[in-house]
C-alpha positions as CSV (number, residue, x, y, z in Angstrom):
1,M,7.0,-49.6,56.9
2,A,8.8,-52.8,58.6
3,R,10.8,-55.1,57.3
4,A,12.2,-58.9,58.3
5,D,14.2,-61.6,57.0
6,V,13.4,-65.1,57.5
7,T,14.9,-68.4,56.5
8,A,12.4,-70.3,54.0
9,A,10.4,-73.1,56.7
10,A,9.6,-76.5,55.2
11,D,5.9,-75.5,55.8
12,P,5.4,-71.9,54.8
13,V,2.0,-71.2,56.4
14,P,3.3,-71.0,60.2
15,A,6.4,-69.3,59.0
16,V,4.4,-66.4,56.8
17,A,1.8,-66.5,60.0
18,G,4.4,-65.4,62.1
19,L,6.3,-62.8,59.9
20,V,2.9,-61.0,59.4
21,D,2.6,-60.7,63.4
22,D,6.4,-59.1,63.5
23,L,6.2,-56.8,61.0
24,S,2.2,-55.8,62.4
25,R,4.2,-55.3,65.8
26,Q,7.1,-53.1,63.9
27,A,4.7,-51.1,62.1
28,G,2.9,-50.5,65.4
29,L,-0.3,-52.6,64.6
30,V,-2.0,-55.0,66.8
31,P,-1.3,-58.4,66.0
32,G,-4.0,-60.3,63.7
33,S,-5.3,-57.0,62.4
34,A,-3.9,-57.0,58.8
35,R,-7.0,-57.1,56.8
36,L,-4.7,-57.5,53.2
37,V,-1.0,-59.5,53.0
38,Q,0.2,-59.2,49.7
39,L,2.9,-62.2,48.2
40,G,5.4,-60.8,45.7
41,L,6.7,-64.9,44.9
42,P,10.0,-65.6,42.5
43,G,7.4,-67.6,40.6
44,S,3.7,-67.5,39.0
45,Y,0.2,-68.3,41.0
46,D,-2.2,-69.8,39.2
47,A,-5.3,-68.4,40.4
48,A,-8.0,-70.9,38.6
49,A,-6.0,-74.3,40.0
50,G,-4.8,-72.1,43.4
51,V,-0.9,-73.1,42.6
52,I,1.8,-71.4,42.3
53,R,4.3,-72.1,39.4
54,H,7.8,-71.6,38.4
55,I,9.2,-71.6,42.3
56,D,11.8,-74.0,43.4
57,V,11.3,-73.6,47.2
58,P,10.1,-76.4,49.2
59,G,6.2,-76.5,50.3
60,W,5.7,-73.1,48.1
61,D,4.6,-75.1,45.2
62,R,1.5,-76.8,47.0
63,P,-1.9,-76.5,45.9
64,G,-4.3,-75.0,48.2
65,L,-1.1,-72.6,49.7
66,V,-2.5,-69.4,49.6
67,D,-6.1,-70.3,51.0
68,D,-4.6,-72.0,53.8
69,L,-2.5,-69.0,54.6
70,A,-5.8,-66.7,54.4
71,T,-7.4,-69.0,56.8
72,R,-4.6,-69.1,59.1
73,L,-4.2,-65.3,59.3
74,G,-8.1,-64.7,59.1
75,A,-7.1,-62.1,56.4
76,T,-7.4,-61.4,52.1
77,V,-4.2,-63.0,50.6
78,A,-3.4,-61.8,47.3
79,A,-0.4,-63.4,45.7
80,D,1.5,-62.2,42.8
81,N,5.2,-62.7,40.8
82,D,7.3,-60.0,42.7
83,V,8.1,-58.4,39.0
84,N,4.4,-57.6,38.7
85,L,4.1,-56.7,41.6
86,A,7.3,-53.8,40.9
87,A,5.6,-52.5,37.6
88,I,2.6,-51.6,39.9
89,A,5.2,-49.9,41.8
90,E,6.8,-48.3,38.7
91,R,3.4,-47.3,37.1
92,H,2.4,-45.3,39.8
93,H,5.3,-43.6,41.3
94,G,8.4,-44.0,38.3
95,V,9.1,-43.5,35.4
96,A,5.9,-44.8,33.5
97,G,3.3,-43.4,34.9
98,A,3.0,-41.0,32.0
99,V,2.7,-43.9,28.9
100,E,-0.1,-45.7,27.9
101,S,1.6,-48.9,28.0
102,F,5.1,-50.4,29.1
103,A,7.6,-53.6,30.0
104,L,9.5,-54.0,33.3
105,M,12.3,-56.5,32.9
106,W,13.9,-57.4,35.8
107,F,17.6,-58.2,36.6
108,S,19.1,-59.9,39.4
109,G,19.4,-63.5,40.1
110,G,16.9,-64.7,37.6
111,L,15.2,-62.5,35.1
112,G,11.5,-62.0,34.8
113,L,9.2,-59.5,32.7
114,A,6.1,-57.4,33.8
115,I,4.3,-56.1,31.1
116,D,1.4,-53.3,31.8
117,L,-0.9,-52.6,28.6
118,G,-3.1,-49.9,29.3
119,G,-2.5,-49.8,33.0
120,T,-3.7,-54.0,33.5
121,L,-1.0,-56.3,33.9
122,L,-1.2,-59.3,31.1
123,R,-0.3,-62.5,33.5
124,G,-1.3,-64.5,30.8
125,A,-3.9,-67.7,31.4
126,R,-2.1,-69.4,34.3
127,G,-0.3,-66.7,35.4
128,G,2.8,-67.3,33.5
129,A,3.2,-64.1,31.5
130,G,6.6,-62.9,31.7
131,E,8.4,-65.6,32.9
132,I,11.4,-64.7,30.2
133,G,13.9,-66.6,31.4
134,Y,13.0,-69.8,30.6
135,V,13.1,-68.7,27.0
136,P,15.6,-70.5,25.0
137,V,18.8,-69.2,23.4
138,G,19.9,-71.4,20.1
139,L,19.2,-74.7,19.9
140,G,19.7,-77.9,22.5
141,R,17.8,-80.1,25.1
142,G,18.8,-80.7,27.9
143,A,21.5,-79.8,29.5
144,D,22.7,-78.6,26.4
145,R,20.0,-76.1,26.0
146,T,20.5,-72.2,26.5
147,D,18.3,-69.8,27.7
148,L,18.3,-66.1,28.8
149,T,19.0,-67.1,32.5
150,D,22.0,-68.7,30.8
151,L,22.8,-65.6,29.4
152,A,22.3,-62.8,32.0
153,G,20.9,-64.2,35.5
154,G,22.9,-63.9,38.3
155,P,25.2,-66.9,38.2
156,A,26.1,-65.7,34.4
157,V,26.8,-62.6,35.4
158,L,29.6,-63.5,38.0
159,A,30.9,-65.9,35.6
160,L,31.4,-63.3,32.7
161,A,32.8,-61.1,35.9
162,A,35.1,-63.7,36.7
163,E,35.9,-63.7,33.2
164,H,37.5,-60.4,33.0
165,G,39.4,-61.0,36.3
166,I,36.2,-59.3,38.5
167,D,35.8,-60.9,41.9
168,A,32.4,-60.2,43.5
169,A,29.6,-61.8,46.1
170,T,26.5,-60.8,44.3
171,P,25.8,-59.6,40.6
172,E,25.6,-56.2,41.6
173,A,28.8,-56.0,43.2
174,A,30.4,-57.1,39.7
175,V,28.3,-54.7,37.8
176,A,29.4,-51.5,40.5
177,A,33.4,-52.6,40.0
178,G,32.6,-53.5,36.5
179,T,35.2,-52.8,34.2
180,P,34.1,-51.5,30.5
181,P,34.8,-54.3,29.0
182,F,33.3,-56.3,31.2
183,L,29.8,-53.8,31.2
184,D,30.0,-54.1,27.4
185,A,29.8,-57.7,27.1
186,L,26.8,-57.9,29.5
187,A,25.1,-54.8,27.8
188,E,25.6,-57.1,24.9
189,R,23.3,-60.2,26.8
190,I,20.9,-58.0,28.1
191,A,20.5,-56.6,24.8
192,Y,19.1,-60.0,23.6
193,G,16.3,-60.1,26.1
194,L,15.4,-56.3,25.5
195,A,15.1,-57.4,21.7
196,A,13.6,-60.2,22.1
197,V,10.5,-57.8,24.3
198,A,10.9,-55.1,21.8
199,A,10.0,-57.6,18.6
200,V,7.2,-59.6,20.6
201,L,5.4,-56.5,22.5
202,D,6.7,-53.5,20.7
203,P,6.5,-51.3,24.1
204,P,6.6,-47.9,23.9
205,L,9.1,-47.9,27.2
206,I,10.9,-50.5,28.8
207,V,12.1,-50.2,32.3
208,L,15.2,-51.9,33.6
209,A,15.0,-52.9,37.0
210,G,16.4,-55.5,39.6
211,D,19.4,-55.5,41.8
212,V,21.8,-55.5,38.6
213,G,19.6,-52.8,36.8
214,R,19.9,-50.2,39.4
215,A,23.4,-51.2,39.8
216,A,24.0,-50.4,36.5
217,A,21.5,-47.1,36.4
218,T,23.8,-45.6,39.0
219,R,27.5,-45.8,37.9
220,S,29.6,-44.4,35.4
221,P,33.1,-45.4,34.2
222,T,34.9,-42.5,35.5
223,G,32.9,-42.9,39.2
224,S,31.4,-39.6,38.7
225,P,28.1,-39.0,38.3
226,P,26.6,-40.8,35.3
227,R,25.1,-38.5,32.5
228,C,21.7,-39.4,31.0
229,G,20.5,-38.2,27.5
230,P,17.5,-39.8,25.4
231,V,18.0,-43.2,23.7
232,P,18.1,-43.5,20.4
233,H,15.5,-44.6,17.9
234,W,16.2,-48.6,17.2
235,T,14.3,-52.1,15.9
236,P,15.2,-55.2,17.1
237,R,17.5,-55.8,14.0
238,S,19.8,-52.9,15.5
239,P,19.9,-53.3,19.4
240,P,19.8,-50.4,21.5
241,P,22.6,-48.9,23.3
242,V,22.0,-50.3,27.0
243,S,25.7,-50.3,27.8
244,P,25.6,-49.8,32.1
245,R,28.5,-47.6,31.4
246,T,26.8,-44.7,29.5
247,R,23.2,-44.9,30.7
248,C,21.7,-44.0,34.4
249,S,18.1,-44.1,33.0
250,S,16.2,-47.3,34.2
251,A,14.1,-46.8,31.2
252,L,13.9,-47.4,27.2
253,R,12.2,-45.0,25.0
254,W,11.9,-45.8,21.4
255,P,10.7,-44.2,19.0
256,P,10.8,-40.8,20.6
257,S,7.2,-41.1,20.9
258,T,4.2,-43.4,19.9
259,R,2.9,-41.1,17.2
260,S,6.8,-41.3,15.4
261,A,6.3,-44.9,15.5
262,N,2.9,-45.0,13.5
263,R,4.1,-42.4,11.1
264,S,6.9,-44.5,10.5
265,S,5.6,-47.9,9.9
266,L,2.6,-47.1,8.3
267,P,2.3,-47.0,4.4
268,S,1.5,-43.4,3.1
269,G,-2.2,-42.5,3.0
270,T,-3.1,-45.2,5.9
271,P,-5.0,-43.3,8.2
272,R,-3.1,-42.5,11.7
273,P,-4.5,-44.0,15.0
274,P,-5.0,-41.5,17.8
275,H,-2.6,-41.5,20.5
276,R,-4.1,-42.8,23.6
277,P,-3.4,-41.4,27.0
278,P,-3.5,-43.5,29.9
279,P,-6.6,-44.5,30.9
280,R,-8.3,-42.7,34.1
281,P,-9.6,-44.7,37.2
282,D,-12.8,-45.6,37.2
283,P,-14.9,-43.9,39.9
284,T,-17.6,-46.3,40.2
285,A,-14.9,-49.4,40.0
286,S,-13.7,-51.1,43.2
287,P,-11.5,-49.0,45.6
288,H,-9.0,-52.0,45.9
289,P,-8.7,-53.8,42.5
290,P,-6.0,-56.0,42.0
291,D,-3.4,-53.8,40.8
292,H,-3.9,-50.9,43.1
293,P,-3.7,-52.1,46.6
294,P,-5.4,-50.0,49.3
295,E,-3.3,-47.5,51.1
296,G,-3.2,-47.5,55.3
297,V,-3.0,-50.7,55.6
298,L,-0.6,-54.0,56.0
299,N,-0.6,-54.7,52.6
300,H,2.4,-55.6,51.2
301,A,3.6,-58.7,53.8
302,L,6.8,-59.5,51.0
303,I,7.5,-63.1,51.2
304,E,9.9,-64.0,49.0
305,P,11.8,-67.3,48.9
306,K,14.6,-67.5,46.7
307,N,14.8,-69.9,43.9
308,T,17.6,-72.3,44.1
309,H,17.6,-71.8,40.0
310,K,16.1,-69.3,37.5
């Protein structure tokens, strides 16, 4: 495992090529030996058009950029939204391994959503599924329009913290130092996003992730280790109790099981759909499908240019 932080350049191709070579050396590999480079992007990749969308970093929205990188590196270059990649990790190494489907909401400088349906990520027609930060909240146009990022994105968290007398350099620092009134106010904003996800997707599990999500999950009001407990049943009309003061789990489950959800929502006498466990891997399939990167190779050069907004 190797990591490096670099400054975004006007032309991403030489910058990424240099970074991959540096990471190869740190990992004890010969530069140029990487067979697969995975890009994690704060945006969406439209593979059909060869364009990275919803990204506000100079040069990264240039058509053909991913193909140019592949040519320069002499390797396969895959591009995906960084929150989608986090969901892949959560599926294989986190709390989502035992559920059929789940949603992962990312709270950091911006907002993101990954949707896992039976082990397959829903990316949308142009790779833009999950750009939940752009979902409008209320009416308005132009500068008067408010969206979910304006409610719970990084700048909004810092502004809310300042209103409660908390001076912090980053959103996660604000949460870590947060007072109960601030955390309750923030939790109410987060619940708006959760309610939207629940109403549209009705997943059996929602994972809260990102810098803000992790900071909220690891703190308690007294400074002692937080206590965890099951999240009660809730509906979009009755938002979940997601106060970071009282939850150390990174996941919300509702209702208690998929079967109980089916029983409670179907009229009496209606046949109950069977519970389906997560699908087993197909031994005849390619060993390296898109959502399962190969092991033992340098496959994740996480080039994550930061958007200047949303």
